[in-house]
C-alpha positions as CSV (number, residue, x, y, z in Angstrom):
1,M,0.0,0.0,0.0
2,S,1.3,3.5,-0.9
3,T,2.2,5.7,2.0
4,R,2.5,8.8,-0.1
5,R,0.2,11.7,0.9
6,D,-1.8,13.4,-1.8
7,F,0.5,16.4,-2.3
8,D,1.0,18.7,-5.3
9,D,4.8,18.7,-5.5
10,T,4.9,22.0,-7.4
11,A,2.9,23.6,-4.6
12,V,5.2,22.1,-1.9
13,R,8.3,23.6,-3.6
14,R,6.5,27.0,-4.0
15,V,5.6,27.1,-0.3
16,A,9.2,26.1,0.8
17,R,10.6,29.0,-1.3
18,R,8.2,31.4,0.2
19,L,8.9,30.3,3.8
20,A,12.6,30.5,3.1
21,A,12.3,34.1,1.9
22,A,10.3,35.2,5.0
23,A,12.0,37.5,7.5
24,E,11.6,35.0,10.3
25,P,10.4,31.4,10.9
26,P,6.7,31.1,11.8
27,W,5.8,32.2,15.3
28,L,4.0,28.9,16.0
29,H,7.2,27.0,15.1
30,G,9.1,28.9,17.8
31,E,6.4,28.3,20.4
32,V,6.3,24.5,19.7
33,A,10.1,24.4,19.8
34,R,10.0,26.0,23.3
35,R,7.4,23.4,24.4
36,M,9.6,20.6,23.0
37,A,12.6,21.9,24.8
38,E,10.8,21.6,28.1
39,R,10.9,17.8,27.5
40,L,14.7,17.7,27.3
41,P,15.2,16.9,31.0
42,M,13.7,13.5,30.4
43,I,16.8,12.6,28.4
44,L,19.3,11.2,31.0
45,R,22.2,10.8,28.6
46,E,23.6,14.1,27.3
47,P,24.1,14.0,23.6
48,D,27.5,15.0,22.2
49,S,26.3,15.4,18.6
50,I,22.9,16.8,17.5
51,V,21.3,17.0,14.1
52,E,18.6,19.6,13.6
53,W,16.5,18.5,10.6
54,S,14.9,21.5,8.8
55,A,16.9,23.8,11.1
56,H,15.7,27.2,9.9
57,L,12.0,26.6,10.0
58,G,12.4,24.5,13.2
59,A,13.5,27.7,15.0
60,S,15.3,25.6,17.7
61,G,19.0,26.4,17.5
62,A,19.2,28.7,20.5
63,L,17.2,26.3,22.7
64,L,19.4,23.4,21.8
65,A,22.7,25.4,22.2
66,A,21.5,26.5,25.6
67,A,20.6,23.0,26.7
68,Y,23.7,21.3,25.3
69,P,26.5,23.9,25.0
70,K,29.2,21.3,24.5
71,A,27.4,19.3,21.8
72,R,28.5,19.4,18.1
73,R,25.6,20.6,16.1
74,A,24.7,20.0,12.4
75,L,22.0,21.7,10.5
76,V,20.1,19.8,7.8
77,E,17.9,21.6,5.3
78,P,15.4,19.6,3.1
79,T,15.2,22.1,0.1
80,P,17.7,24.2,-1.9
81,A,16.0,27.4,-0.8
82,L,16.2,26.6,2.9
83,H,19.8,25.4,2.5
84,A,20.7,28.7,0.9
85,R,18.9,30.6,3.7
86,S,20.8,28.7,6.4
87,A,24.0,29.2,4.6
88,R,23.5,33.0,4.6
89,S,22.6,33.0,8.3
90,A,25.8,31.0,9.1
91,Q,28.0,33.7,7.7
92,A,28.6,35.3,11.1
93,P,31.6,37.5,11.8
94,W,34.5,35.8,13.6
95,W,33.8,37.8,16.8
96,S,30.2,36.8,17.0
97,V,28.8,35.0,20.1
98,R,28.0,31.9,18.1
99,R,31.6,31.4,17.0
100,L,33.0,32.1,20.5
101,R,30.8,29.4,21.9
102,G,32.3,26.4,20.1
103,G,32.4,27.1,16.4
104,Q,30.1,27.0,13.4
105,P,27.5,24.2,13.1
106,A,27.9,22.0,10.0
107,L,25.3,22.6,7.2
108,W,24.2,19.6,5.1
109,S,21.5,18.7,2.6
110,E,19.5,15.6,3.4
111,N,21.8,13.5,1.2
112,E,25.0,14.6,2.9
113,V,24.2,13.4,6.5
114,P,26.7,10.7,7.5
115,A,25.2,7.4,8.7
116,G,25.2,6.9,12.5
117,H,26.4,10.5,13.1
118,A,23.8,11.8,15.6
119,R,23.3,11.0,19.3
120,M,20.1,13.1,19.0
121,L,18.1,14.0,16.0
122,W,15.7,16.9,16.5
123,S,13.0,17.9,14.0
124,N,10.4,20.6,14.9
125,M,7.3,21.1,12.7
126,L,8.5,19.4,9.6
127,L,6.9,16.0,9.3
128,H,3.4,17.3,8.4
129,A,4.9,19.0,5.3
130,V,6.4,15.7,3.9
131,A,4.8,13.7,1.2
132,E,6.2,10.4,2.3
133,P,6.7,10.3,6.1
134,P,8.0,6.7,6.3
135,A,10.9,7.5,3.9
136,L,11.9,10.4,6.1
137,L,11.8,8.3,9.2
138,E,14.1,5.8,7.6
139,R,16.5,8.7,6.8
140,W,16.4,9.8,10.4
141,K,17.2,6.3,11.6
142,R,20.2,6.0,9.3
143,A,21.5,9.4,10.6
144,L,21.3,8.3,14.3
145,A,23.9,6.3,16.2
146,D,22.9,3.2,17.9
147,E,20.8,4.1,21.0
148,G,20.5,7.6,19.6
149,F,17.4,9.6,20.5
150,L,14.8,11.1,18.1
151,M,12.6,14.0,19.1
152,F,10.1,15.6,16.7
153,S,6.9,17.5,16.5
154,T,4.3,17.8,13.8
155,L,0.7,18.9,13.2
156,G,-2.1,16.4,13.7
157,P,-5.5,15.8,12.1
158,A,-7.5,18.2,14.3
159,T,-5.5,21.1,13.0
160,L,-7.7,23.9,11.5
161,Q,-10.7,21.7,11.8
162,E,-12.9,24.8,12.0
163,L,-11.6,26.0,8.6
164,G,-12.4,22.6,7.2
165,V,-16.0,22.8,8.4
166,L,-16.3,26.3,6.9
167,Y,-15.0,25.2,3.5
168,G,-17.4,22.3,3.5
169,E,-20.3,24.6,4.3
170,L,-19.3,26.8,1.4
171,G,-19.0,23.8,-1.0
172,W,-15.3,24.3,-1.5
173,P,-12.6,21.6,-1.6
174,A,-10.6,21.0,1.5
175,P,-8.4,23.9,2.7
176,L,-5.4,21.7,3.4
177,A,-4.1,18.2,2.9
178,P,-5.0,15.8,5.7
179,F,-2.5,15.3,8.5
180,V,-1.3,11.9,9.7
181,D,-2.7,10.6,13.0
182,M,-0.2,10.2,15.8
183,H,-1.1,6.5,16.2
184,D,-0.2,5.9,12.5
185,L,3.0,7.8,13.1
186,G,3.8,5.5,16.0
187,D,3.3,2.5,13.7
188,M,5.6,4.1,11.1
189,L,8.3,4.5,13.7
190,V,8.1,0.8,14.7
191,E,8.1,-0.2,11.0
192,A,11.2,2.0,10.4
193,G,13.0,0.1,13.2
194,F,12.8,2.6,16.1
195,A,12.4,1.3,19.7
196,D,10.1,2.5,22.5
197,P,8.2,5.1,20.5
198,V,6.1,7.4,22.6
199,M,3.5,9.7,21.0
200,D,1.4,12.4,22.7
201,Q,-0.4,15.5,21.6
202,E,-1.9,18.8,22.8
203,Q,-4.4,21.2,21.5
204,L,-3.6,24.9,21.0
205,V,-6.4,27.3,20.2
206,L,-5.3,30.6,18.6
207,T,-7.6,33.6,18.2
208,W,-7.6,36.6,15.8
209,S,-9.5,39.8,15.8
210,D,-10.3,39.6,12.1
211,G,-10.2,37.4,9.1
212,E,-7.4,39.3,7.3
213,S,-5.0,38.8,10.3
214,L,-5.9,35.1,10.4
215,L,-5.3,34.5,6.7
216,R,-2.0,36.4,6.8
217,E,-0.7,34.2,9.7
218,L,-1.9,31.0,8.1
219,R,-0.1,31.9,4.9
220,G,3.0,32.4,7.0
221,L,2.7,28.9,8.3
222,G,2.6,27.3,4.8
223,G,-0.2,26.8,2.3
224,N,-2.7,24.4,0.8
225,V,-0.6,21.8,-1.1
226,H,-3.5,19.3,-1.5
227,R,-3.7,18.0,-5.0
228,A,-7.5,18.4,-5.0
229,R,-7.4,22.1,-4.0
230,V,-9.1,24.7,-6.1
231,P,-7.0,25.1,-9.3
232,G,-5.9,28.5,-10.5
233,L,-6.2,31.9,-8.9
234,R,-9.1,32.9,-6.6
235,T,-11.0,36.1,-7.3
236,P,-11.5,39.1,-4.9
237,R,-15.2,38.1,-4.7
238,W,-14.1,34.6,-3.5
239,R,-11.8,36.1,-0.9
240,Q,-14.5,38.4,0.4
241,R,-16.9,35.5,0.8
242,L,-14.3,33.7,2.8
243,L,-13.7,36.8,5.0
244,D,-17.5,37.2,5.6
245,A,-17.7,33.5,6.6
246,L,-14.9,33.9,9.0
247,A,-16.4,37.1,10.5
248,A,-19.7,35.2,11.1
249,R,-17.7,32.9,13.4
250,R,-16.6,35.5,15.9
251,D,-17.2,34.6,19.5
252,A,-18.8,36.9,22.2
253,H,-15.4,38.7,22.5
254,G,-15.2,39.3,18.8
255,R,-12.4,36.8,18.2
256,I,-12.1,34.1,15.5
257,S,-10.7,30.8,16.9
258,M,-8.7,28.1,15.1
259,S,-7.4,24.8,16.7
260,F,-4.0,23.3,16.2
261,E,-3.2,19.8,17.2
262,I,0.5,19.5,18.1
263,V,1.9,16.0,18.0
264,Y,5.1,15.1,19.8
265,G,7.1,11.9,19.3
266,H,10.3,10.4,20.6
267,A,12.0,7.1,20.2
268,F,15.4,5.4,20.3
269,N,17.4,4.0,17.4
270,A,17.5,0.4,18.4
271,P,20.9,-1.3,17.5
272,P,20.6,-4.2,15.0
273,R,19.7,-7.5,16.6
274,A,22.0,-10.4,16.4
275,R,20.7,-12.8,13.8
276,V,19.6,-16.1,15.2
277,Q,20.3,-19.1,13.0
278,E,17.3,-21.0,11.8
279,R,19.0,-24.3,12.4
280,T,21.4,-25.4,15.1
281,E,23.3,-28.7,14.9
282,V,24.6,-30.6,18.0
283,G,26.5,-33.9,17.8
284,L,24.9,-36.9,19.5
285,D,27.7,-37.3,22.1
286,D,27.5,-33.6,22.9
287,F,23.7,-33.8,23.2
288,R,24.0,-36.7,25.7
289,R,26.5,-34.8,27.8
290,M,24.1,-31.8,27.9
291,V,21.2,-33.9,29.0
292,K,23.3,-35.7,31.6
293,S,24.6,-32.4,33.0
294,R,21.1,-31.0,33.3
295,A,19.8,-34.1,35.0
296,G,22.3,-33.7,37.8
297,P,23.9,-36.5,39.9
């Protein structure tokens, strides 16, 4: 069975270029990174090498540097546009605080990550934007050392459910591609060879004073890459209809609410198991001695 999500690859590349060109990573990514970092004390073994996968949009570098100041850090970017953005950001002057605190992190594309390099692999708010999650999980496992630790966050299916209802009432296609359920992600981790996966989630409810602000922030988070989305450009009349529908959903305080399901996952990279032979041969004399020794005097 195919595990590929129904993404429009052209739209995915376009969204990645736009996010890479933005002045800052999305606010929500930084907030989720902070919440993920609160879970770091659960890791008893301090990692000496950390890989941040989708480092720029993950907005986690300062948090990880503060938690593990002695660790070697490497940044991985999944697209050329994001790789170029991180490369520009890495060109700090020699007297900068980042250089004084242990040197420049390595910067790699996904294909450059050495196998078994990382004691910790950290990925904040990336997996929901990936067309084939199992393939990325396999890459993460290859990048981790034996007993290395994976921590990630992603969006879950309850994200923007209010917007989905609104689009349905208006007779429009879905406003976004469906997200993967956390239980399915747990199964994918096991299938990829990870050990002791733990998944949990929390709901964040964000509010806006008007539809324009809401749409502007949602655009800053990404875009609709569903293959079945409305093709072509939308008209000003279409946009006004959307704004009117959003305004009709204001609460008693004049706020428009949207839910975000934040899914957290962590797991260990289990070392390969010793292969057990399907057949074991024991000589008759040896077998008799074994039986006699177990029988006792």
